[in-house]
N, C-alpha and C positions, 0 to 999 in steps of 0.2 A: 649359044656362046654367050648371045646378048645377054639373054633373059638369064642366064647362070652368073653374069657382071651385075646386073640389076639388084637382083636377089641379095647380095653382099653388102651393098651400100648400106648404110646407117637410115632409118627411116624418120620420119618428121614428125616433132612433138606432136603433139594432140591439145597441146594448151593453147594454140593460137584459134583452134576450131571452136574451142570452149568458150574461149574470149570473145567471141565473134557472135556466138550463138546470145552470150550475155547480150551485149550487145544490142542483137535484134530482139530481143524478147520486147514484146509490148509493156509500155507502162500501165497500162491496166493490170497485167497478169503479176509485173511486180508490186503493184499494191496490194492486191488478194494476197502475195505470199509476206509481206512484210508488214499488213496490218494497216488500216487504214487510218489511224492513227499512231504510226510508228515513229514520227518525225515530229510532233505533237513538245512544245515545251523545251526541246534540245536547241543546245547554243549553235549559232552558224558559224560556217568556217571562211566564209565572205559574205561581204555585202550585197555582189550581185545575185547570190542562190536563195534569193531571202524566201521567195515561194515554195523553191522545193524541200525546204526543211520545215516551215511553216507546216506547210500544206501536203497531201500524196502528191504521186507523181501525176499531170494531164493525160485523161485517156486519147488526147489525138497527140501524136506524134513529133515532135517538133516546134509546138506553139506554150510559149511560155504565156501562164494564164494573167499575169499582171499587166501586160502591154496591154495599154489603151483602146478600143475600138479604133478611134483616128488615124492610126499610126500601121495599121496593117491596110493591105486594100480589100475591095469587097469581096472578091474572090474568096478572100481567107477569113471576111469577117463570122462567118457561121462553124467554122470549125474553130475560131475563137470565143464564141457563145458558148459551144462546147465545153470547148476546155475548162471557162470561168464557172458557168454550171458547174462542171463535176468539181473544182475546188472548192465550192460549197458545200458538198457533200457534208464535211467534217462537222460532228456536234462538240457542244462545250458545255461544261456545267456553270450558269449566271448564277449558282444561289451564291456563290462566292466574286465579287466584283475584282477584286485583285488579283485573279486566277487568269493565267492566259490572255492577258493584256492585249500583247501586242496582235496575237492571229484572232482575236474578236475582232480585232479594228480592221487587218487587213480584211476580214470575212466580209465585213459589214462595207465595205469601202466596194468591194467586188460587187456586195447586192444591189449597192446605189447605184452601179455603171450598169448592169444587168437590167435595173427598172429601167433607167435611162433608153435603153438600147431597145427594148421591145415598145416602150410609148411611143420611139419615133418612127415604127411601123415601117423601118427602110430596106425590108426584104421578107420575101417569105421563109417561113421554118421545114426547114429538113425532118426527115425522121428522124436522123440521129439525135436533133437537138428537142425536139417532142419528147422523144424518151429520155434523154436526160434530164432536161426540166420535170417529169413526172417523177425523175428516181429523186433529185433532189427535195423536191416537194414534200416525197413522202419521208426522207430521212429526218428532214427538219420539225415536218408538223405531226406525222402520226405518231401519235403516243401513249401509253396507259397511264390513266390519271391514278391518283391516291384515293381509295376507299371512302368512302361518306363518313366525316367526323361531325356533321351535325344531325342530330335527332329532330330536333325542334322543328319539323314540317307537319305539326300536326294539327294548325289551326290555318284559318286563311287568310292570312297576312298578319296577324298580332304579332309575329316575330322577324317577319322578313325586313322592315323597314328597320330593326333594330341588329340585326346583323349586316355587317359591312362584306361587301364583296372581296372575293380572292383574286388579289392580282399577281400574274404569274411575273418573276423575276425576270424571266427572257422576252417577258413583252417587246421591247426597245428593237428586238432583232426578229421574231416571230414576224413583227408588223409588216416589215418590209420584204421577208418570204412572202406574204399574207397578200400584199401590194402587188408583188412581182406575178404570184399566181392569177392574181383577177384581171392583171392587163394582158396577162397572155391569154387568156381563155376570151377575153373581149376582142383582142388582136384582130383586123381584119386582114392578116397576113396568117393565122392561123387556120390552116384546113381542118373544118371537124370531120369529113371522113378520114383523113390521116390520125387523127387526134382521138378519136374513140377508143381505138386499138388500145390505146394507155391511160386515156380518161375514162375507165372501164369499171365495169357495176365494184370490181373490187375497190377500186382508189373512189369510189362514190362513197361506198358502205364506212370507210374508211373515214373521209372526209365527215359523214353522218356523227358516225363515233364521237367526234370533236365537239359537238355540240353539247357533250357535257362538263363541258369544261367551266370550271365557277367565276371564271373571267368575263365580265360582260365584253369586253371590248374585243376580245377573240370570237364570243358567238357574235356581235354584231359582223365582222369580217366575213365569217362562215355564211350569215345570212346571204350578203352580198354576191356571193360568190356560187354557191348551192343554185341561188336565183338564175344567176349568171349562166350555167351549168344548163341547168333546165331548158332555156332560152335554145342557148347554143345546139344543145345534141338533143334533136327531136328523138333521137332514135331508143336514147336514154328514159326518156318521159315515165311511160309505162311502170320502168322499175324504181325510179324517183319516187311515185306516188305509191306503190307498193312499201317501199323502204318504211316511207315516213307512218304508214297503217302499221307498220308493224312497231314500229316506236313508240308509237300510242298506245297499242295494245300492251305491249310491256307495262308502260306506266301505269295504264287505268287497271288492269287486273293483276297484275305481277307484286311492281315495286312501289310504285306511286311515287320514286325521286326520280327527278332528273331535272339537271339543269335547266334545260332549253327548250322548253315545250313552247314558251311563248314567241320563241325565233321561228321555231318550226309552224306554227300555227300562222305566224305572220307570212310564211314564206305561202304557205297553202290556200291563205286570202286572196294573193295574189293570184296565183293557180286558178282557182275556184272562178276568177273574174274573168278569166279566158275560157271557158266551156262552152261550147257551142250548144245549141237550142235542137231540139229537146236532148235533155241531160240523159247519159248513159244510165245503164243501170249500174255497175259499177261506181257512178260518182254517188248515188242516193245511198247504195249501200253504205258508203265512208261517212255519209251524213247520218245514218241511223246506229251504223256500228261502232265509229271511231266519235265524231264530234258530240252526239248526244250523251254515250257515257263519259264524254271528257267533265259532263258535269258532278261527275261521283266524287271523283279526291277530294279530301282536306284540303290541298293549296291550291284548289282551284281559283284563289283571289289572284294565284302570282299571274295566269294567263288568263285570265277572264274576258278582258278588253279584246284580245287578238281570238278565243274561241265565240263571243257573241257577234263577232264581225264575218267569220266565216258563218254562220248562222244565216245570218241576214243577206248574205252574197246567196246562196242557195234556196231563200225565200224567194229575192228580188229576181232570181233566174227562172224559178217555178213556183207561184204562188200557190199550187195545191199543197207544197209540202208544209205549209204552216200551219195546219193541222195533227201533221206526224210530230212535228217539232215540240207542239204545246204539249202534248200525250207523254212526249218523252222528258220533257221537264218536270212536268206534275210527278211523274214515276220516280225521279231523284230529287224532288224536294227537300231540302233541310228540316229535319223535326227539332232540334235541339241548337241549330247556330245560325243565331239572328242575322250575323254579317252576312253570311251564306244565302240568307233570304231575301234579304233587300238587294244583293244584285239580281237573284232570278226574279225577283220583281220589276227589277230595271228591265230585263230583258223581255220580259213578257208585253210591258209596257210596248216596245220597240215593234216588236210583234204584231202587236193586235193595231198597232197604227197601219200594218200593210195587209192584213188578214182579209179575205172576202167574205159576206154573211155566210154562200155556202159552207167555207170552212169551219166559219165559227160555229156554226150551230153542231158542228159534228163533237164540239169540245167545250160546248158553253155550259154543261151540267157540273163537271165535277172539273171544269175551271172557276166556276162560280163557287163551288163546295170549298176549292182549296184558299178561295179570298175571304170567305166566310170565316173559314180558320185563321185569317190572318188579321181580321178586324178586331179580334178577340187577343192579340196579341201584347203582350208589356214593353216589347220595344218601340220607341216613337216614331224611331225612323219608319219601320212596318207600319206602322199606323200613319204616316204622313204620306208614302206609296199609296196604299191602298182605295183612298177618294178617287185619284187620279183614274184607277183602275176600271173603278165601277162605272164613271162616266163616258 
C-alpha cells in the first residue's frame, strides 16, 4: 500500500541535478567547451571579476589567479602558481598595439609576478606545476615562422651588413616568457627527474626550431636556455647533439638557409670543451661530417668565427686531428671568392701554430701547393696573409 501511495506522488524536477552538475564541472572542461579566448575583448559585468572576463577560468578550482602570492598561505602557493601560469596561456596579436591593451597588461603583470616567484626559490615545484609551466611556454613560444623573404644569401657577408635584422613586435612579451623559462630551468627547486618527462625530446625539438627566427634577441635567449637545458638534463644530451647535427646537415646539404647557425655553433663550442679524453668516435664523426662541410656554404662568413672556434677546440683536445682538418679545408677551398679565401687562410694560420711536425708532414705537399696558388692571387689581402703562412 505504501508503495502505491509513493508512486502517485509528483516526481522532483531534474533541473536541480543538472544545475549542480554544471557547478561541479571542472573549470578546465568549461574552458575547452567555451574556447580558450572566448571571453577576450568582452566588457566586464563588474570590476571584481576582471580575470574571469579577460582570461579563461583557472584550472585550479577556487583559486583566483590575480591574487598576489603574498596573500595566500604557503600550502596554497603552488596551486596559485598553476592558476597564474594557466591564465597566461592566452595569446594576443602584438602587430596592433591598440588591440587588447588591458588584457596584454594583465598578462604581462602576471608573467612578471611569476618570474619573481620562480627566482625566489621558495618551494619545490610540483609535477602539475611543471606540466602547466611547459604547456604555457609551448603556447606562447612555439610558432611557425613565415617563409624566407630574403634571397641575397649568395655571398659571404657583403649583403649581411646591409640587411637590418627583423624584430618581432611581440618581443617585449616574449622576453618575459623566455626569462621565466630560463629561471625555471635554472631553479634548484626543479627536480630534473620529474621535469624531463615534460621537457622531453618533442619540447627540445620545437625549441631548436625557434633558432630560425630572424630576431637576434630571441636567438640569444634560446642559446642560453638550450645551454642550461644541456647541463640540467644529462639524459637528453645525446639527443640534443644528434638534433644539432641534423640541423647542420639540412643546412649544408639541402637549404643553406638558417638564421641560427652561429648561435648553434656557439652552443656546440661549449659542449666540445667539456668532452672527455680520448674523444669518442661519435665526436670525431661530427668533426668530419658536420664541422668541415660547414666550410662549404656561401654564407659561411656569418658563422665562421664560431665554426673556427669549434674546429680549434677539437685540435686542442686531440692534436692528431689537425691533418684531418687541413685536408678538409683544402677540399672546400674557394676558387673565385677572395673574402672566403682570406678567412680560410686565417684559420690555417691558427691551426699551423698548434700542429705537430708529424701531422704537418702528412699535409705539407697539398698545403704548399695551395699557398703557391694564393701567392699568385690578385687580391691584396690574400697576398698579405701568405707570407705569414710561409714562415
